[in-house]
C-alpha positions as CSV (number, residue, x, y, z in Angstrom):
1,M,25.3,13.7,-23.7
2,D,28.3,11.7,-22.5
3,K,27.3,11.0,-19.0
4,Q,27.5,7.4,-17.7
5,G,24.3,5.7,-16.3
6,L,20.7,6.5,-17.3
7,V,19.9,10.1,-18.0
8,L,16.5,11.6,-18.8
9,N,16.6,15.1,-20.3
10,G,13.6,17.4,-20.5
11,I,11.0,14.6,-20.2
12,G,7.4,15.7,-20.6
13,K,4.2,13.7,-21.0
14,Q,0.7,14.7,-22.0
15,F,-2.5,12.7,-22.1
16,Y,-5.3,14.2,-24.3
17,G,-3.7,17.7,-24.0
18,I,-3.3,17.4,-20.2
19,T,0.3,17.7,-19.0
20,V,1.2,15.1,-16.4
21,L,5.0,15.5,-16.6
22,S,6.8,18.7,-17.4
23,D,10.5,19.1,-18.3
24,I,11.9,16.4,-16.0
25,D,15.6,15.9,-15.7
26,F,16.4,12.7,-13.9
27,E,19.8,10.9,-13.6
28,I,20.6,7.4,-12.3
29,L,24.3,6.9,-11.7
30,P,26.0,3.5,-12.1
31,G,25.7,1.5,-8.9
32,E,23.6,4.0,-6.9
33,I,20.4,3.7,-5.0
34,H,18.2,6.6,-6.1
35,G,15.0,7.3,-4.3
36,L,11.9,8.7,-6.0
37,L,9.4,10.6,-3.8
38,G,6.2,12.4,-4.4
39,E,2.5,12.6,-3.4
40,N,0.0,10.3,-5.1
41,G,-0.5,11.8,-8.6
42,A,2.9,13.6,-8.6
43,G,4.0,11.7,-11.7
44,K,6.2,8.9,-10.3
45,S,4.4,6.1,-12.0
46,T,4.3,7.9,-15.4
47,L,8.0,8.6,-15.2
48,M,8.8,5.0,-14.3
49,K,6.6,3.8,-17.2
50,I,8.6,6.0,-19.6
51,I,11.9,4.7,-18.3
52,N,10.5,1.1,-18.6
53,G,9.2,1.6,-22.1
54,A,5.5,1.2,-21.2
55,L,4.9,4.8,-22.3
56,T,6.7,7.1,-24.7
57,P,7.5,10.7,-23.7
58,T,5.8,13.6,-25.5
59,T,9.0,15.6,-25.2
60,G,12.6,15.0,-24.1
61,N,15.2,12.3,-24.5
62,I,16.6,9.2,-22.8
63,Y,20.3,8.3,-22.8
64,I,22.2,5.3,-21.5
65,D,25.9,5.8,-21.1
66,G,25.7,8.8,-23.4
67,E,23.8,7.0,-26.2
68,K,20.4,8.3,-27.1
69,M,17.6,5.6,-26.7
70,S,14.0,5.2,-27.7
71,F,11.9,2.4,-26.2
72,D,8.5,1.3,-27.6
73,S,7.9,-1.4,-25.1
74,P,9.1,-2.8,-21.7
75,H,10.8,-5.6,-23.8
76,A,12.8,-3.0,-25.7
77,A,13.9,-1.3,-22.4
78,A,14.8,-4.7,-20.9
79,N,17.1,-5.4,-23.9
80,H,19.0,-2.3,-22.7
81,G,19.2,-3.5,-19.1
82,I,16.2,-1.8,-17.6
83,R,13.8,-3.9,-15.5
84,M,10.9,-3.0,-13.2
85,V,9.4,-4.8,-10.2
86,Y,5.8,-3.5,-9.8
87,Q,4.1,-3.1,-6.4
88,E,1.4,-5.6,-7.5
89,L,3.7,-8.6,-8.2
90,D,2.9,-10.1,-11.6
91,L,3.9,-13.6,-10.6
92,F,2.4,-17.0,-11.5
93,P,1.2,-18.5,-8.2
94,H,0.8,-22.1,-9.3
95,L,4.3,-22.3,-11.0
96,T,7.5,-22.9,-9.1
97,V,10.0,-20.2,-8.1
98,A,12.4,-21.4,-10.9
99,E,9.6,-21.2,-13.5
100,N,8.7,-17.7,-12.3
101,I,12.3,-16.4,-12.2
102,C,12.9,-17.7,-15.8
103,Q,9.7,-16.4,-17.3
104,G,10.5,-14.6,-20.5
105,N,13.9,-16.2,-20.7
106,I,13.2,-20.0,-20.5
107,P,16.4,-22.1,-21.1
108,K,16.0,-24.7,-23.9
109,N,17.9,-27.8,-24.7
110,K,19.1,-28.8,-28.2
111,A,15.8,-30.4,-29.0
112,G,14.0,-27.1,-28.2
113,M,12.5,-28.4,-25.0
114,V,12.6,-26.7,-21.6
115,D,15.9,-27.5,-19.9
116,W,14.6,-28.0,-16.3
117,K,18.1,-28.5,-14.8
118,E,19.4,-25.4,-16.4
119,M,16.3,-23.5,-15.2
120,E,17.0,-24.7,-11.7
121,R,20.7,-23.7,-11.9
122,V,20.0,-20.2,-13.3
123,S,17.5,-19.6,-10.6
124,K,19.8,-20.7,-7.8
125,E,22.6,-18.5,-9.2
126,L,20.4,-15.4,-9.3
127,L,19.3,-16.0,-5.8
128,K,22.9,-16.5,-4.8
129,L,23.8,-13.2,-6.4
130,I,21.5,-11.4,-3.9
131,K,22.6,-13.7,-1.1
132,V,19.2,-15.4,-0.6
133,D,18.4,-19.1,-0.2
134,I,14.9,-20.1,-1.4
135,N,13.8,-23.5,-2.6
136,V,13.5,-22.9,-6.3
137,N,11.2,-25.9,-6.7
138,E,8.6,-24.6,-4.3
139,R,5.3,-23.4,-5.7
140,M,5.1,-19.6,-5.6
141,D,1.8,-19.4,-3.7
142,R,3.4,-21.3,-0.8
143,L,5.9,-18.5,-0.2
144,S,5.6,-15.5,2.1
145,I,5.0,-12.1,0.5
146,A,8.6,-11.2,1.3
147,Q,9.9,-14.3,-0.5
148,Q,7.6,-13.6,-3.5
149,Q,9.1,-10.0,-3.6
150,I,12.6,-11.5,-3.7
151,A,11.6,-13.9,-6.5
152,A,10.3,-11.0,-8.5
153,I,13.7,-9.2,-8.0
154,A,15.6,-12.3,-9.1
155,R,13.4,-12.6,-12.2
156,A,14.3,-8.9,-13.1
157,L,18.0,-9.8,-12.8
158,N,17.6,-12.7,-15.3
159,G,19.5,-11.3,-18.2
160,N,21.4,-8.1,-18.8
161,C,20.1,-6.0,-15.9
162,K,21.8,-2.6,-15.3
163,F,18.9,-0.7,-13.8
164,I,16.2,-2.1,-11.6
165,L,13.1,0.0,-10.7
166,L,11.4,-1.0,-7.4
167,D,7.9,0.3,-7.0
168,E,6.8,0.4,-3.4
169,P,8.6,-2.9,-2.6
170,T,8.1,-2.6,1.2
171,S,4.4,-1.6,1.2
172,A,3.2,-5.1,2.4
173,L,6.3,-6.2,4.4
174,P,6.9,-6.3,8.1
175,K,10.0,-4.5,9.5
176,K,12.1,-7.7,9.7
177,D,11.5,-8.4,6.0
178,V,12.1,-4.8,5.1
179,E,15.6,-5.1,6.6
180,N,16.3,-8.2,4.6
181,L,15.1,-6.5,1.4
182,F,17.4,-3.6,2.2
183,A,20.3,-6.0,2.5
184,I,19.4,-7.3,-1.0
185,V,19.2,-3.8,-2.5
186,R,22.7,-3.0,-1.0
187,N,24.0,-6.2,-2.5
188,L,22.7,-5.1,-5.9
189,K,24.6,-1.9,-5.5
190,K,27.8,-3.8,-4.8
191,E,27.3,-5.7,-8.0
192,G,27.2,-2.4,-9.9
193,I,23.4,-2.5,-10.5
194,S,21.6,0.9,-10.2
195,V,18.3,0.9,-8.2
196,V,15.5,3.3,-8.3
197,F,13.6,2.9,-5.0
198,I,10.0,4.3,-4.9
199,S,8.4,4.6,-1.5
200,H,6.1,6.9,0.6
201,K,8.0,6.0,3.7
202,L,10.4,8.7,4.5
203,D,12.4,6.8,7.1
204,E,13.1,4.1,4.5
205,M,14.3,6.7,2.0
206,M,16.7,8.1,4.6
207,D,18.0,4.6,5.4
208,I,18.5,3.1,1.9
209,T,19.1,5.8,-0.7
210,D,22.2,7.7,-1.9
211,R,20.2,10.5,-3.5
212,I,16.5,11.4,-3.6
213,T,14.5,13.1,-6.4
214,I,11.2,14.7,-5.4
215,L,8.3,15.3,-7.8
216,N,5.3,17.5,-7.2
217,N,2.4,17.9,-9.6
218,G,4.4,16.5,-12.5
219,K,7.4,18.7,-12.0
220,K,10.8,18.1,-10.4
221,V,11.2,19.8,-7.1
222,A,14.8,18.8,-6.4
223,T,17.4,16.1,-6.3
224,V,19.2,16.0,-3.0
225,Q,22.0,14.0,-1.4
226,T,20.4,11.9,1.3
227,S,23.2,12.7,3.7
228,D,22.4,16.5,3.3
229,I,18.7,16.3,4.4
230,N,16.5,15.2,7.2
231,E,13.1,13.6,7.3
232,E,11.3,16.8,8.3
233,L,12.7,18.8,5.4
234,L,12.0,15.9,3.0
235,A,8.3,15.8,4.1
236,E,8.1,19.5,3.5
237,M,9.5,19.2,0.0
238,V,7.1,16.4,-0.9
239,V,3.9,18.2,0.1
240,G,5.1,21.7,-0.6
241,K,4.4,22.9,2.9
242,T,5.4,22.4,6.5
243,I,3.7,19.5,8.2
244,K,3.5,20.5,11.9
245,N,1.8,17.4,13.1
246,K,2.0,14.1,11.3
247,Y,-0.5,12.5,13.7
248,P,-3.2,15.2,14.4
249,K,-5.0,13.2,17.1
250,V,-8.0,14.8,18.8
251,R,-9.4,13.1,21.8
252,Y,-13.2,13.0,22.4
253,E,-15.3,11.8,25.3
254,K,-16.0,8.2,25.0
255,G,-19.6,6.8,25.1
256,E,-21.2,3.5,25.8
257,T,-19.7,0.2,24.8
258,L,-20.7,-0.6,21.2
259,L,-18.8,-3.8,20.5
260,R,-17.6,-6.8,22.4
261,F,-15.5,-9.7,21.1
262,E,-15.6,-12.6,23.5
263,H,-13.1,-15.5,23.2
264,I,-13.1,-15.4,19.3
265,T,-11.0,-18.2,17.9
266,L,-10.5,-18.9,14.2
267,K,-8.7,-22.1,13.4
268,N,-5.1,-21.5,12.4
269,H,-5.5,-17.7,12.6
270,L,-6.9,-16.3,15.9
271,N,-6.7,-17.7,19.4
272,D,-9.1,-16.5,22.2
273,I,-9.5,-12.8,21.1
274,S,-11.4,-10.6,23.5
275,F,-11.8,-6.8,23.5
276,E,-14.4,-4.0,23.7
277,L,-14.9,-0.9,21.6
278,K,-16.7,2.3,22.9
279,R,-18.5,4.9,20.9
280,G,-16.1,7.7,19.8
281,E,-13.0,5.6,20.5
282,V,-10.1,4.6,18.3
283,L,-9.0,1.2,19.2
284,G,-5.6,0.5,17.7
285,I,-4.7,-3.1,16.9
286,V,-1.0,-3.4,15.9
287,G,0.7,-6.4,14.5
288,L,3.0,-7.6,11.8
289,L,1.7,-9.1,8.5
290,G,0.1,-12.4,9.2
291,A,-0.6,-11.6,12.9
292,G,-4.3,-11.9,12.4
293,K,-5.5,-8.3,12.0
294,T,-7.4,-8.9,8.8
295,E,-9.1,-12.0,10.2
296,I,-10.4,-9.9,13.1
297,A,-11.9,-7.5,10.6
298,K,-13.5,-10.2,8.5
299,A,-14.9,-12.0,11.6
300,L,-16.8,-8.8,12.5
301,F,-17.8,-8.2,8.9
302,G,-19.5,-11.5,8.4
303,V,-17.0,-12.9,5.9
304,Y,-16.8,-16.3,7.7
305,G,-20.6,-16.7,8.0
306,K,-22.7,-17.5,11.0
307,G,-22.5,-21.3,10.8
308,N,-18.7,-21.6,10.2
309,D,-17.4,-24.1,12.7
310,K,-13.9,-22.8,12.3
311,L,-14.9,-19.6,14.1
312,T,-15.9,-19.9,17.7
313,G,-16.8,-17.4,20.4
314,N,-19.3,-14.5,20.6
315,I,-19.5,-11.0,19.1
316,W,-22.0,-8.4,20.4
317,F,-22.9,-5.1,18.8
318,N,-25.3,-2.9,20.8
319,G,-26.1,-5.9,23.0
320,K,-27.2,-8.0,20.0
321,N,-25.5,-11.0,18.5
322,A,-23.1,-9.8,15.8
323,R,-22.1,-13.2,14.4
324,Y,-23.3,-12.1,11.0
325,A,-24.1,-14.5,8.2
326,S,-22.7,-12.2,5.5
327,P,-21.1,-8.8,4.8
328,V,-24.5,-7.6,3.6
329,E,-26.0,-8.3,7.1
330,A,-23.0,-6.6,8.7
331,V,-23.5,-3.5,6.5
332,N,-27.2,-3.4,7.3
333,A,-26.4,-3.5,11.0
334,G,-24.1,-0.5,10.7
335,I,-20.6,-2.0,10.3
336,G,-18.2,-0.5,7.7
337,Y,-15.0,-2.2,6.6
338,I,-12.2,-0.5,4.8
339,S,-10.0,-3.4,3.5
340,E,-6.3,-3.2,3.1
341,D,-7.0,-4.2,-0.6
342,R,-9.0,-1.2,-1.5
343,G,-8.8,-2.0,-5.3
344,G,-9.8,-5.6,-5.0
345,E,-12.3,-5.5,-2.1
346,G,-13.1,-1.9,-1.2
347,L,-13.9,-0.4,-4.6
348,Q,-15.3,-1.0,-8.0
349,V,-12.4,0.8,-9.7
350,N,-13.8,0.8,-13.2
351,Q,-17.0,2.4,-12.0
352,A,-17.6,6.1,-11.2
353,I,-17.0,7.8,-7.9
354,D,-20.7,8.4,-7.2
355,F,-21.5,4.7,-7.9
356,N,-18.9,3.6,-5.4
357,I,-20.0,6.0,-2.7
358,S,-23.7,4.9,-3.1
359,L,-23.0,1.2,-2.9
360,A,-23.3,0.8,0.9
361,A,-25.9,3.5,1.3
362,L,-28.7,2.4,-1.0
363,K,-31.3,2.0,1.9
364,H,-30.6,5.6,2.9
365,I,-31.0,7.2,-0.6
366,R,-34.0,5.4,-2.0
367,R,-37.6,6.3,-2.2
368,G,-39.6,3.1,-1.9
369,V,-38.0,0.6,-4.3
370,F,-36.5,3.3,-6.5
371,L,-33.2,5.3,-6.1
372,D,-33.7,8.9,-5.2
373,L,-31.3,10.4,-7.7
374,K,-31.6,13.9,-6.4
375,K,-30.8,12.8,-2.8
376,E,-28.0,10.5,-4.1
377,K,-26.3,13.4,-5.9
378,A,-26.6,15.7,-2.9
379,V,-25.2,13.1,-0.5
380,N,-22.3,12.3,-2.9
381,Q,-21.5,15.9,-3.6
382,K,-21.5,16.8,0.1
383,L,-19.1,13.9,0.9
384,I,-16.8,14.7,-2.1
385,E,-16.5,18.2,-0.8
386,K,-16.2,17.3,2.8
387,L,-13.4,14.8,2.2
388,Q,-11.8,17.0,-0.5
389,V,-11.6,14.2,-3.1
390,K,-9.6,15.6,-6.0
391,C,-11.5,14.7,-9.1
392,E,-12.9,16.1,-12.4
393,S,-16.5,15.2,-11.4
394,M,-18.3,12.5,-9.4
395,K,-18.7,10.6,-12.7
396,Q,-14.9,10.1,-13.0
397,K,-13.8,6.5,-12.8
398,V,-12.1,5.6,-9.6
399,T,-9.2,3.9,-11.4
400,N,-8.1,7.3,-12.7
401,L,-7.7,8.7,-9.1
402,S,-4.5,8.8,-7.1
403,G,-4.2,6.2,-4.2
404,G,-5.0,8.8,-1.6
405,N,-8.2,9.9,-3.3
406,Q,-9.3,6.3,-3.9
407,Q,-8.9,5.8,-0.1
408,K,-11.1,8.9,0.4
409,V,-13.8,7.4,-1.8
410,V,-13.8,4.3,0.3
411,I,-14.2,6.4,3.5
412,A,-16.9,8.4,1.8
413,K,-18.8,5.2,1.1
414,W,-19.0,4.3,4.8
415,F,-19.9,7.8,5.9
416,A,-22.8,7.6,3.4
417,S,-23.8,4.3,4.9
418,K,-24.2,5.9,8.3
419,A,-22.0,3.1,9.8
420,R,-21.7,3.2,13.6
421,I,-18.5,1.1,13.6
422,I,-15.8,1.4,11.0
423,V,-12.9,-1.0,10.7
424,L,-9.8,0.4,9.0
425,D,-7.3,-2.3,7.8
426,E,-4.0,-0.7,6.9
427,P,-5.8,2.6,5.9
428,T,-2.6,4.5,4.8
429,R,-0.8,1.7,2.9
430,G,0.6,3.0,-0.4
431,I,-0.4,6.6,0.1
432,D,1.8,9.6,0.6
433,I,2.5,11.6,3.8
434,G,0.1,14.4,2.9
435,A,-2.7,12.0,2.1
436,K,-2.0,10.1,5.4
437,V,-2.5,13.2,7.4
438,E,-5.8,13.8,5.7
439,V,-6.9,10.2,6.5
440,Y,-6.0,10.8,10.1
441,K,-8.1,13.9,10.2
442,L,-11.0,11.9,8.8
443,I,-10.5,9.4,11.6
444,N,-11.0,12.4,14.0
445,E,-14.2,13.3,12.2
446,M,-15.4,9.7,12.6
447,V,-15.0,9.7,16.3
448,E,-16.4,13.2,16.7
449,A,-19.5,11.8,15.0
450,G,-19.7,9.1,17.6
451,I,-18.4,6.3,15.4
452,G,-16.3,3.6,17.0
453,V,-13.1,3.0,15.0
454,I,-10.9,-0.1,14.9
455,L,-7.5,0.8,13.4
456,L,-5.7,-2.3,12.3
457,S,-2.1,-1.5,11.3
458,S,1.4,-2.8,11.0
459,E,2.7,0.8,11.3
460,V,3.6,1.3,14.9
461,P,3.9,5.1,14.7
462,E,0.5,5.3,13.1
463,V,-1.2,3.4,15.9
464,F,0.9,5.1,18.6
465,G,-0.1,8.5,17.2
466,M,-3.8,7.9,16.6
467,A,-5.2,5.3,19.0
468,D,-7.0,5.9,22.3
469,R,-6.2,2.4,23.3
470,I,-3.8,-0.2,21.8
471,L,-3.9,-4.0,21.6
472,V,-0.7,-5.8,20.5
473,L,-1.5,-8.8,18.2
474,K,1.1,-11.5,17.7
475,D,0.6,-14.9,16.1
476,G,-3.1,-14.6,16.4
477,Q,-3.1,-13.7,20.1
478,I,-3.4,-10.4,22.1
479,T,-0.1,-10.1,23.9
480,G,-0.6,-6.7,25.4
481,E,-3.2,-3.9,26.0
482,Y,-2.4,-0.3,26.7
483,G,-4.8,2.4,27.7
484,M,-4.0,6.2,27.6
485,D,-2.1,6.1,30.9
486,E,0.1,3.2,29.7
487,I,0.6,4.7,26.2
488,N,1.9,7.9,27.9
489,K,4.5,5.8,29.8
490,I,5.9,4.0,26.7
491,N,7.4,5.1,23.4
492,E,7.3,3.9,19.8
493,T,10.5,1.9,20.2
494,D,9.1,0.0,23.2
495,L,5.9,-0.8,21.2
496,Q,7.9,-1.9,18.2
497,R,9.8,-4.4,20.3
498,L,6.5,-5.9,21.6
499,V,5.2,-6.3,18.1
500,M,8.3,-8.0,16.7
């Protein structure tokens, strides 16, 4: 094996006799940007962990510049120039940028003490390499998400970095910051550093990569030159079938007004927000990260409490005061909230599927003060089948499900609760195109059942394709409203300009 770059030959991986990767050949050329695509559960993370030394392959070999390698830890892989930046950034929020960048490679003086000046110099040099200017003495938690992402990349470059693996680096970034990140990735390529770019966003793959490898059910489908393929064919290869309609919107007759926001203001976040939501309507609220979308959701869900003087204005649900004192009160009133942080706020990931589904529906599945176990099992089984949650059983831990199936469990929870309003905050973030279409179909089922849906998203095509009415949110203010007639007269590009 005399090829230059990083070569994986016949890689397979089994867990407890179950095959999750089978005979994968994967090649990263020097100085190329190589995309890795696949549905949730296709094997991307397992493959990256093998490259990164976090897992050892059951079969197959790894070569760097023709030399056979074996890594027993990420540290061993890093010593051979392989670094990974995870989607969940493992940074230290209360340390400075310089301290974070130099973690694992702290410069010392002759006395064995930390050399702070050298740490500052090294950090500045690494940021200069990717043509970014950030104050290296600033605390990490005072930076934007985009700046934190850049700091994580700079940290990966600290040392002998030949290959950098970027896992969903744009999932939480607005379009402007994505463009800046792409400029950084292209600068890495100019420096001769190879980049593996993992994303579910096909347009990004088409824009940034030289080649793309597609995985499906633990097997390699193909490796293609990006210039030789289009987005539609790429989607078909990822899901294994033709996707005729990425946004399968079905319009239903709207009912009475369920919800009214009247002049809601939240100090430093929202300014005079007013809107209505009807039964069986999808109200799309589109805005960039930090525009105030999540704050609208939390205001309705009782997160800020009834007596919080930072929140002013009125909220009405079914003609009754809906300034709830707590999320429990909101749930009991019939409000469901699918947070953008499904792992941290939407699910108990170390608990079973049935436990999670039942959490918000206890009052519907009990007999007196006791849980009706037979009814609980019937409700859970029905929802698992209805939403096509791929699992071994309802007792399987949520943490072992793919991202798309975790999202289905969250949705199942709110179906079980018999919520009349469901707020979806970035519902398709981090899930593949096939799972996205399934989520959109579930939105159709919600409105068909008479549920009012608020769709909060930074993805303009998603809101444009699925909403009955659109509000544009910018810097905590509603700057535009579009009903169906207006939506039919504009296009995605027009809407994107209004959001920026």
